[in-house]
C-alpha positions as CSV (number, residue, x, y, z in Angstrom):
1,M,-147.1,112.8,-140.6
2,E,-144.4,113.6,-138.1
3,Y,-141.2,111.5,-138.0
4,D,-141.1,109.0,-135.1
5,K,-137.5,108.9,-133.9
6,N,-138.3,105.6,-132.2
7,N,-139.4,103.6,-135.3
8,I,-137.6,100.4,-135.8
9,F,-135.4,101.6,-138.7
10,A,-134.3,104.7,-136.7
11,R,-133.3,102.4,-133.9
12,I,-131.5,100.0,-136.3
13,I,-129.6,103.0,-137.8
14,R,-128.6,104.1,-134.3
15,G,-127.3,100.6,-133.5
16,E,-129.9,99.9,-130.8
17,I,-131.3,96.9,-132.6
18,P,-129.0,94.4,-134.2
19,C,-129.2,93.7,-138.0
20,K,-127.4,91.9,-140.7
21,K,-125.7,94.8,-142.6
22,I,-125.2,94.5,-146.3
23,Y,-123.9,98.0,-146.9
24,E,-123.3,101.1,-144.9
25,D,-121.9,104.5,-145.4
26,E,-122.5,108.0,-143.8
27,S,-125.8,108.4,-145.6
28,V,-127.3,104.9,-146.4
29,L,-127.8,101.7,-144.6
30,A,-128.8,98.4,-146.3
31,I,-129.8,95.4,-144.2
32,E,-131.2,91.9,-144.8
33,D,-134.9,91.7,-144.3
34,V,-135.9,89.5,-141.4
35,A,-138.9,88.1,-143.3
36,P,-137.6,87.9,-146.9
37,A,-140.1,87.8,-149.7
38,A,-137.4,86.5,-152.1
39,P,-134.1,84.7,-151.9
40,T,-132.4,88.1,-151.8
41,H,-134.4,90.8,-149.9
42,A,-132.6,93.9,-148.7
43,L,-134.0,97.0,-147.0
44,I,-132.2,100.1,-148.0
45,M,-132.8,103.4,-146.1
46,P,-131.4,106.8,-145.9
47,K,-130.0,107.7,-142.5
48,G,-132.1,111.0,-142.3
49,D,-135.4,111.4,-140.7
50,Y,-137.8,110.8,-143.7
51,V,-141.2,109.3,-143.2
52,S,-141.8,108.4,-146.9
53,F,-140.7,108.7,-150.4
54,D,-142.7,111.9,-150.7
55,D,-141.1,113.3,-147.6
56,F,-137.6,112.3,-148.8
57,T,-137.9,113.9,-152.2
58,R,-139.5,117.1,-150.9
59,N,-137.1,117.6,-148.0
60,T,-133.7,116.8,-149.2
61,T,-131.5,117.9,-152.1
62,P,-131.6,116.5,-155.6
63,E,-128.0,115.4,-155.1
64,T,-129.0,113.4,-152.0
65,V,-131.9,111.7,-153.9
66,A,-129.5,110.9,-156.8
67,Y,-126.9,109.5,-154.4
68,F,-129.4,107.3,-152.6
69,F,-130.6,105.7,-155.8
70,T,-127.1,105.3,-157.2
71,T,-126.2,103.6,-154.0
72,I,-129.1,101.2,-154.5
73,A,-127.6,100.2,-157.8
74,T,-124.3,99.6,-156.1
75,I,-125.9,97.4,-153.6
76,A,-127.7,95.4,-156.3
77,R,-124.2,94.8,-157.9
78,I,-122.8,93.8,-154.4
79,L,-125.6,91.2,-154.2
80,K,-124.9,90.1,-157.8
81,L,-128.4,90.9,-159.1
82,E,-127.5,93.1,-162.0
83,T,-127.5,90.3,-164.6
84,S,-130.5,88.2,-163.5
85,G,-132.7,91.2,-162.5
86,Y,-134.3,92.7,-159.4
87,R,-137.3,94.7,-158.2
88,L,-137.4,97.9,-156.2
89,I,-140.4,98.6,-154.0
90,T,-141.2,101.5,-151.8
91,N,-144.6,102.0,-150.1
92,H,-146.1,105.3,-149.3
93,G,-148.9,105.6,-146.8
94,K,-151.6,103.3,-145.6
95,D,-153.1,102.3,-149.0
96,A,-149.7,101.0,-150.0
97,S,-149.3,99.1,-146.7
98,Q,-146.3,101.2,-145.5
99,S,-145.6,99.4,-142.2
100,V,-142.6,101.4,-141.0
101,P,-142.7,105.3,-141.0
102,H,-139.2,105.6,-142.3
103,F,-138.5,105.9,-146.0
104,H,-137.0,102.7,-147.3
105,V,-136.7,100.7,-150.5
106,H,-137.0,96.9,-150.7
107,L,-134.6,95.3,-153.2
108,L,-135.7,91.9,-154.2
109,G,-134.2,89.3,-156.4
110,G,-132.7,85.8,-156.7
111,R,-135.7,84.3,-158.5
112,A,-138.4,85.1,-161.1
113,L,-140.6,87.6,-159.3
114,G,-143.7,87.3,-161.4
115,G,-146.2,90.2,-161.9
116,L,-146.3,93.5,-160.1
117,L,-149.2,92.6,-157.9
118,P,-150.7,89.3,-156.7
119,G,-152.8,87.9,-159.6
120,D,-150.8,89.7,-162.3
121,L,-150.1,87.4,-165.2
122,H,-147.3,89.4,-166.8
123,A,-144.7,91.8,-165.4
124,R,-145.2,95.3,-166.8
């Protein structure tokens, strides 16, 4: 899939659409989700043109991947989730319900999140 430079996250990164920023540096932007699924729900995205997790890991350096995920841990600490716990979710493709074609990670916390999928009785 080709990257769409007009997807909503690309437009947010460029400052064309307002957002509530949690964290920003030269490579990463974290914002509050407008439809939170938990009391704390951040969307964290690299500023590069990556469609998905697969695209990101194939088309950037290992150092960039490591920096991105280290930054997610920093954001979790900023949001004071490191003690109580949190969940990271990224969706890849239609079967996973990826709704925006820009690689991003959902960081959720602030309450017990239950199982991995609806109907799961125990977290794995």
